[in-house]
N, C-alpha and C positions, 0 to 999 in steps of 0.2 A: 947308831943306826937303829931305827925303830923296826920292830917286827910287824909283819902284816897281820891283820886281824884274824885271818884264817890259817895262820902258821900252825902246823902240827908239831907235837914234840918229836924229837929225834927218836930213832928206833931204840937206842939204848935207854933214853929217859922214859920212853913208853913202857918198855919191858920191866924196868925197875919199878915204875909206878904200879903196874899190874901186880908184880910180885908182892910189893908192900901192902897193897889193898887186900889181896887174898890172905896173906899172913895175918893182917889185922882182923879181918872178918872171922877167920878160923879161931883166933885167940878170943874174940868176943863171945863166940858160941861155946868153946870147949874149955876156956880158962887158960889155954896155953897154945901158942902157935908154933909152927915148925921153926927150927933154928936156921935152916937153909932153904932157899927157894930161888928158882931160876925160871924165867919165862922166855919162851921162844915163840916167834910169830912167823908162820910160813903161809903165804897167800891168805886163805880164809880160816886158818886154824891157829888158835892160841893154846899153847901147852904150858902149864905151870907144873914143874917138877919140884917136889919138896922132900926134904929129908929131916929126920929127927922130929917126927910129928906126934908121937904118942905121949899122952899125959903120964904122970907117975902112977895114977890109978890103973891105967890101961897096961902099963908095964908090969904091975903087980898081978893083974889078971892073966897076962901072958905067962908069967912065971908059974902060975897055978894051972897052966894047961888050958886056958880059956880063950884061945886065939879066935875061934869061931864067934864067940860072944863079942870080942873086941871089934872084929870086922863088921858084925851086924850093927853094933852101936855106932861105929864110924859111918856106916851107910845111912843110918837114921839122922845123924848130925848133918851129913851132906845134903840129904833130902830137905831138912829143915832150913838150912842156910843157902840153898840153891838160888832163891830169888835175890838175895843180897849179893852173892858171888856174880851172878849174871848181870845185875844192875851195875856193879862196879866195872866189869869189863866193857859193857855197853857205853858207859859214861866216858871211860878212858880212851876207848878206840873210836868212839863216835860212830859205831856200827851196831846193828841188831845181831844178837846171838840167836841162832836158830836151833842149836842143839848144845846140850851140856852133859858131859859124862865125867864120872869121878871114880877113882879106884884107889885102894890102899893095899899095902903089902906090909907084913909085920916083921919079917926077918929076911933081908934088912928092912929097917923102918923107913919106908918111902910111901909117897902118895903122889897122885897126878890128878890135875883138874884139866879137862879138855873142853874148849869152847869152840864151836864152829860158827863162824860169822856169815851173815847173809852176803852172797857175792855182790860185788859192785857191778852195776849195770854196764859200765864202760869196759870192765875187764872181761865180762862174759861175752861181749860182742867181739872182742879181739880173739878170744879163745875159739869161738865158733867160726870166725872168718879170718884166718891168718892172712897176713899181708901177701899180696900177689908178688911172686918173684918174676924176674925177666925170663922170657922164654928163649 
Protein backbone atom coordinates (compact mmCIF):
# COMPACT_ATOMS: atom_id res chain seq x y z
CA UNK A 1 0.00 0.00 0.00
CA UNK A 2 1.56 3.28 -1.09
CA UNK A 3 1.44 6.23 1.26
CA UNK A 4 -0.04 9.48 0.06
CA UNK A 5 2.46 12.23 -0.82
CA UNK A 6 1.15 14.45 1.98
CA UNK A 7 1.25 11.74 4.64
CA UNK A 8 2.59 13.10 7.93
CA UNK A 9 4.70 11.09 10.35
CA UNK A 10 2.82 9.54 13.21
CA UNK A 11 2.84 11.37 16.50
CA UNK A 12 5.38 8.95 17.98
CA UNK A 13 7.78 9.13 15.05
CA UNK A 14 7.49 12.94 14.93
CA UNK A 15 8.27 13.36 18.62
CA UNK A 16 11.21 10.93 18.33
CA UNK A 17 12.54 12.81 15.30
CA UNK A 18 12.33 16.13 17.15
CA UNK A 19 14.10 14.70 20.22
CA UNK A 20 16.87 13.25 18.03
CA UNK A 21 17.33 16.51 16.11
CA UNK A 22 17.52 18.63 19.27
CA UNK A 23 20.03 16.26 20.92
CA UNK A 24 22.15 16.23 17.74
CA UNK A 25 22.21 20.03 17.48
CA UNK A 26 23.08 20.48 21.16
CA UNK A 27 25.87 17.93 20.78
CA UNK A 28 27.25 19.76 17.73
CA UNK A 29 27.39 23.04 19.65
CA UNK A 30 28.53 21.84 23.09
CA UNK A 31 30.48 18.66 22.35
CA UNK A 32 27.98 16.50 24.25
CA UNK A 33 24.24 16.10 24.03
CA UNK A 34 21.81 15.05 26.73
CA UNK A 35 21.51 11.31 27.33
CA UNK A 36 17.72 11.46 27.76
CA UNK A 37 15.24 13.50 25.76
CA UNK A 38 11.48 13.32 25.44
CA UNK A 39 9.32 15.49 23.23
CA UNK A 40 5.64 16.16 23.71
CA UNK A 41 3.34 18.10 21.44
CA UNK A 42 0.10 19.65 22.61
CA UNK A 43 -1.82 21.85 20.18
CA UNK A 44 0.67 24.57 19.18
CA UNK A 45 3.33 23.79 21.80
CA UNK A 46 6.34 21.51 21.38
CA UNK A 47 8.23 20.74 24.60
CA UNK A 48 11.55 18.92 24.63
CA UNK A 49 12.50 17.82 28.16
CA UNK A 50 16.10 16.64 28.56
CA UNK A 51 18.15 15.07 31.33
CA UNK A 52 21.86 14.56 31.88
CA UNK A 53 22.73 17.61 29.78
CA UNK A 54 25.91 18.96 31.37
CA UNK A 55 29.39 18.45 29.97
CA UNK A 56 32.27 17.17 32.09
CA UNK A 57 33.68 20.71 32.22
CA UNK A 58 30.34 22.12 33.40
CA UNK A 59 30.13 19.47 36.12
CA UNK A 60 33.64 20.44 37.28
CA UNK A 61 32.58 24.10 37.45
CA UNK A 62 29.49 23.13 39.47
CA UNK A 63 31.65 21.20 41.93
CA UNK A 64 33.70 24.39 42.34
CA UNK A 65 30.57 26.40 43.18
CA UNK A 66 30.16 28.05 39.77
CA UNK A 67 26.47 27.24 39.08
CA UNK A 68 25.70 30.80 37.98
CA UNK A 69 28.52 30.72 35.44
CA UNK A 70 27.34 27.34 34.08
CA UNK A 71 23.78 28.63 33.68
CA UNK A 72 24.98 31.83 31.97
CA UNK A 73 27.15 29.80 29.60
CA UNK A 74 24.25 27.46 28.80
CA UNK A 75 22.08 30.48 28.05
CA UNK A 76 24.73 31.78 25.63
CA UNK A 77 24.88 28.40 23.88
CA UNK A 78 21.09 28.33 23.55
CA UNK A 79 21.07 31.83 22.09
CA UNK A 80 23.77 30.80 19.63
CA UNK A 81 22.02 27.60 18.52
CA UNK A 82 18.43 28.90 18.60
CA UNK A 83 18.24 29.37 14.82
CA UNK A 84 19.31 25.76 14.23
CA UNK A 85 16.87 24.44 16.87
CA UNK A 86 13.96 26.45 15.44
CA UNK A 87 14.82 25.39 11.87
CA UNK A 88 14.80 21.72 12.87
CA UNK A 89 11.39 21.97 14.57
CA UNK A 90 9.93 23.93 11.65
CA UNK A 91 11.22 21.38 9.14
CA UNK A 92 9.93 18.39 11.09
CA UNK A 93 6.53 19.83 12.05
CA UNK A 94 6.06 21.69 8.75
CA UNK A 95 4.89 24.67 10.82
CA UNK A 96 6.39 28.07 11.66
CA UNK A 97 7.83 28.55 15.16
CA UNK A 98 6.65 31.93 16.50
CA UNK A 99 8.39 31.73 19.89
CA UNK A 100 11.28 29.78 21.37
CA UNK A 101 12.14 29.57 25.07
CA UNK A 102 14.86 27.61 26.80
CA UNK A 103 15.71 26.83 30.41
CA UNK A 104 18.30 24.85 32.36
CA UNK A 105 18.46 23.47 35.87
CA UNK A 106 21.68 22.13 37.37
CA UNK A 107 20.52 20.02 40.32
CA UNK A 108 18.96 17.86 39.09
CA UNK A 109 20.58 18.19 35.67
CA UNK A 110 17.63 19.01 33.38
CA UNK A 111 16.81 21.32 30.50
CA UNK A 112 13.74 22.24 28.48
CA UNK A 113 13.32 23.68 25.03
CA UNK A 114 9.86 25.10 24.32
CA UNK A 115 8.65 25.96 20.83
CA UNK A 116 5.34 27.72 20.18
CA UNK A 117 4.01 27.03 16.70
CA UNK A 118 1.93 29.40 14.63
CA UNK A 119 -1.72 28.37 15.01
CA UNK A 120 -3.27 26.60 12.06
CA UNK A 121 -5.94 28.78 10.40
CA UNK A 122 -8.55 26.01 10.41
CA UNK A 123 -8.02 25.29 14.12
CA UNK A 124 -8.37 28.96 15.10
CA UNK A 125 -11.70 29.20 13.29
CA UNK A 126 -13.06 26.23 15.22
CA UNK A 127 -11.85 27.62 18.53
CA UNK A 128 -13.53 30.97 17.92
CA UNK A 129 -16.78 29.53 16.56
CA UNK A 130 -17.65 26.29 18.34
CA UNK A 131 -20.10 24.05 16.59
CA UNK A 132 -23.70 25.01 17.28
CA UNK A 133 -25.56 22.57 19.46
CA UNK A 134 -29.23 21.73 19.07
CA UNK A 135 -31.50 24.04 21.08
